[in-house]
FIVEXKE-379647 format. One record per residue (C-alpha): residue number from 0; residue in three letters; x, y, z. Coordinates in steps of 0.02 Angstrom, whole numbers, plus 32768, in hexadecimal, padded with zeros to 4 digits. Each point is the difference from the previous one (the first is absolute). Layout:
# residues N
- k_r_x_y_z
- NUM_ALA_X_Y_Z .
...
This chain:
# residues 193
- k_r_x_y_z
- 0_MET_8000_8000_8000 .
- 1_ASP_804B_80A8_7FD0 .
- 2_GLN_8013_8097_8075 .
- 3_THR_7F6B_805D_7FB6 .
- 4_SER_7F8D_7F6C_8021 .
- 5_LEU_8043_7FED_80B1 .
- 6_LEU_7FE7_80B9_8021 .
- 7_TRP_7F4D_7FF8_7FBD .
- 8_LEU_7FDB_7F68_806D .
- 9_PHE_8044_805B_8099 .
- 10_VAL_7F9D_80A1_7FDE .
- 11_SER_7F5E_7FA3_7FDC .
- 12_SER_8011_7F9C_80A2 .
- 13_LEU_8019_80A3_8060 .
- 14_LEU_7F65_804A_7FAE .
- 15_PHE_7F9C_7F64_802B .
- 16_CYS_8038_8009_80B6 .
- 17_SER_7FDC_80B9_8010 .
- 18_THR_7F51_7FF8_7FB4 .
- 19_ASN_7FC9_7F62_805A .
- 20_GLN_7FC9_8055_80A2 .
- 21_ALA_7F7C_7FEE_8086 .
- 22_SER_7FCE_806E_8091 .
- 23_LEU_7FB1_7FC1_80A0 .
- 24_THR_7F5F_8052_803B .
- 25_VAL_7FA0_7FE4_80A1 .
- 26_SER_7F45_8013_801C .
- 27_PRO_7FCF_8057_806F .
- 28_SER_8098_806D_7FD8 .
- 29_ARG_805C_800E_80A5 .
- 30_SER_808F_7FAC_805D .
- 31_GLN_7FAE_7FE0_80AA .
- 32_PHE_7F6C_7F8E_8021 .
- 33_PHE_7F99_7FC7_8093 .
- 34_GLN_8000_7F43_801A .
- 35_TRP_7F70_7F9E_7FB2 .
- 36_THR_7FE4_807A_7F70 .
- 37_SER_8013_7FCF_7F48 .
- 38_VAL_808B_8039_7F8C .
- 39_SER_8019_7FE9_7F45 .
- 40_LEU_80AB_800F_7FAC .
- 41_SER_8016_800B_7F42 .
- 42_CYS_8091_8000_7F86 .
- 43_GLU_7FD3_8087_7F82 .
- 44_GLU_8064_7FBE_7F6D .
- 45_ASP_803D_803D_7F57 .
- 46_ASP_8014_7F4E_7FC1 .
- 47_SER_7F86_7F7C_803E .
- 48_SER_8068_7F76_7FB0 .
- 49_ALA_8089_801C_8082 .
- 50_GLY_7F9C_7F9C_8080 .
- 51_TRP_800C_8079_8092 .
- 52_LYS_7FE4_7FB3_80AB .
- 53_LEU_7FF0_8051_80AB .
- 54_ARG_8084_7FD6_8082 .
- 55_ARG_8024_803A_80B0 .
- 56_ASN_8080_7FFE_808B .
- 57_THR_7FBE_7FFD_80B3 .
- 58_THR_8053_7FD9_80A6 .
- 59_THR_7FDC_7F47_7FE2 .
- 60_GLU_8007_7FEE_7F41 .
- 61_THR_8076_8030_7F72 .
- 62_ARG_7FCB_8014_7F49 .
- 63_LYS_7F5D_7FA1_8021 .
- 64_GLU_7F89_8007_7F6B .
- 65_CYS_7F46_802D_800F .
- 66_GLY_7F99_7F61_8015 .
- 67_ASP_808F_7FA4_8056 .
- 68_GLY_7FBF_800B_80B2 .
- 69_TRP_7FBF_80B3_7FF0 .
- 70_GLY_7F82_805C_7F94 .
- 71_ARG_7F95_7FC4_7F6E .
- 72_SER_8051_8014_7F55 .
- 73_ALA_7F99_8041_7F6D .
- 74_GLY_8075_8015_7F6C .
- 75_SER_8073_8091_8027 .
- 76_SER_7F99_8032_8099 .
- 77_CYS_7FFB_7FBD_80B1 .
- 78_ASN_7F73_8012_807E .
- 79_ILE_8012_7FF0_80BB .
- 80_SER_7F53_7FF0_804D .
- 81_PHE_8032_8015_80B7 .
- 82_ILE_80AB_8050_8015 .
- 83_VAL_8058_7FDF_80A7 .
- 84_ASP_809B_8043_8056 .
- 85_TRP_8075_7F79_7FB9 .
- 86_ASP_7FD0_803F_7F51 .
- 87_SER_8069_809B_8025 .
- 88_GLY_8093_8008_7F88 .
- 89_VAL_8044_8034_7F57 .
- 90_TYR_7F9A_7FD4_7F64 .
- 91_TRP_8033_8008_7F48 .
- 92_CYS_7FDC_7FB8_7F53 .
- 93_GLU_807E_7F8C_7FAB .
- 94_SER_8001_7FBF_7F4D .
- 95_ARG_8033_7F53_7FC7 .
- 96_GLU_80A4_804E_7FC3 .
- 97_GLY_8023_8048_80AD .
- 98_ALA_7FD5_80B7_7FDD .
- 99_THR_7FB2_8058_8096 .
- 100_SER_7F87_8090_801A .
- 101_ASN_8001_8086_8085 .
- 102_SER_7FEE_7FBA_80B0 .
- 103_ILE_7F7F_8033_8082 .
- 104_ASN_8013_7FEF_80BC .
- 105_ILE_7F5B_7FCD_8051 .
- 106_THR_7FE4_800B_80BC .
- 107_VAL_7F6E_7FA4_8053 .
- 108_THR_7FD3_802E_80B2 .
- 109_GLY_7F90_7FB4_8084 .
- 110_GLY_8008_80AA_8053 .
- 111_PRO_7F74_8081_8002 .
- 112_VAL_804F_8088_7F90 .
- 113_ILE_8047_8005_7F4F .
- 114_LEU_804D_808C_7F99 .
- 115_GLN_7FB9_8009_7F50 .
- 116_SER_808C_8042_7F93 .
- 117_PRO_8031_7FEE_7F48 .
- 118_VAL_8043_7F54_7FD9 .
- 119_LEU_8061_803B_7F67 .
- 120_PRO_807E_8090_7FF7 .
- 121_VAL_7FB3_80AE_7FFA .
- 122_MET_8032_807B_7F77 .
- 123_GLU_8058_809D_803C .
- 124_GLY_7F87_8093_7FFF .
- 125_ASP_7F64_7F96_801E .
- 126_ASP_7F92_800B_809B .
- 127_VAL_7FF8_7F69_8073 .
- 128_THR_7F7B_7FDD_8083 .
- 129_LEU_8021_7F8A_8091 .
- 130_HIS_7F6E_7FB5_8060 .
- 131_CYS_800C_7FBE_80B0 .
- 132_LYS_7F76_7F7E_8012 .
- 133_THR_7FB1_7F90_8080 .
- 134_LYS_7F8B_7F75_7FCC .
- 135_THR_7F68_8068_802D .
- 136_SER_801A_80BB_7FED .
- 137_ASN_8070_8095_7FDB .
- 138_LEU_8043_8050_809F .
- 139_PRO_807F_8089_8027 .
- 140_ALA_80B0_7FC0_7FDE .
- 141_ASP_80B6_8030_8018 .
- 142_PHE_806E_7FE9_7F66 .
- 143_TYR_80BA_7FD8_800C .
- 144_LYS_808E_8000_7F82 .
- 145_ASP_80A3_7FA7_802D .
- 146_GLY_7FC9_7FFA_80B7 .
- 147_SER_7FDA_80BB_8011 .
- 148_LEU_7F51_8049_8014 .
- 149_ILE_7FCC_8063_7F65 .
- 150_ARG_7F54_8037_8039 .
- 151_THR_7F59_7FCD_804A .
- 152_GLU_7F69_7FF8_7F8C .
- 153_PRO_7F50_8003_804C .
- 154_ALA_7FB2_7FA4_7F6A .
- 155_GLY_8084_7F75_8000 .
- 156_HIS_804C_8029_7F56 .
- 157_MET_8092_806C_7FCA .
- 158_THR_802C_8045_7F54 .
- 159_ILE_80B2_8028_7FCC .
- 160_HIS_7FF8_807F_7F73 .
- 161_TYR_8080_8002_7F73 .
- 162_VAL_8069_7F70_8043 .
- 163_SER_80BC_8008_7FE8 .
- 164_LYS_808F_7F87_801E .
- 165_SER_800E_8046_80B2 .
- 166_ASP_7F53_7FB8_8026 .
- 167_GLU_803F_7F4F_7FE1 .
- 168_GLY_8009_7F9C_80A0 .
- 169_LEU_7FB1_7F8B_807E .
- 170_TYR_7F50_8036_8034 .
- 171_LYS_7F8A_7FC4_8088 .
- 172_CYS_7F6A_8042_805D .
- 173_ASP_7FB8_7FF3_80AF .
- 174_ILE_7F4D_800C_803D .
- 175_SER_800F_801C_80BC .
- 176_SER_7F65_7F9D_8030 .
- 177_HIS_802C_7F6C_7F8F .
- 178_GLY_80BA_7FF2_7FE0 .
- 179_GLU_8088_8013_7F7E .
- 180_SER_800A_7FC4_7F4C .
- 181_PRO_8093_7FA0_7FB9 .
- 182_SER_807C_806B_7F9E .
- 183_SER_8001_800F_7F43 .
- 184_TRP_8087_8045_7F8D .
- 185_ILE_7FC6_8085_7F84 .
- 186_SER_806E_8011_7F66 .
- 187_VAL_8006_809D_7F93 .
- 188_THR_8031_7FF5_7F49 .
- 189_VAL_8056_809A_7FBA .
- 190_ASN_7FAF_8040_7F60 .
- 191_ARG_808C_800A_7F7E .
- 192_SER_7F9A_8054_7F76 .
């Protein structure tokens, strides 16, 4: 095979790898869940022939595929009817060839409070609203970033306007009569355009 053919083979394989992508989405779109609620994960794919499967790492499992002891597989989606605390972990899509999607960290709590925050990175300049929730109602909540109190919100939700890279960090909330949420990392993507 001559050098031109080898070069073409190399370039076309790179193009195939770069266009054969999937992104993981979660419904409902958040990273924290109360135990015993349902969650659906999907590989939104450019190429359905790649055979994308959902995998996860938890404290007890590594690279375990949906349907193998957890979740119910439906093509490139996975449904968990009753999520429990040991379902906490990192989830991603993987193709037969070993390509991977973005990963999402899911936290499941048996506690009384969760922080609803964006599960995917937020674009710089966008507004982001965080909700501090109990199973029954919205109550006044304290919001924290990297362990420091930001502010108290009487309605239990806080909006950060025009987010920037400096807003990236570990967030949690506290409802004094109920307790504290787990922490969630909020990522900010810088707009390059």
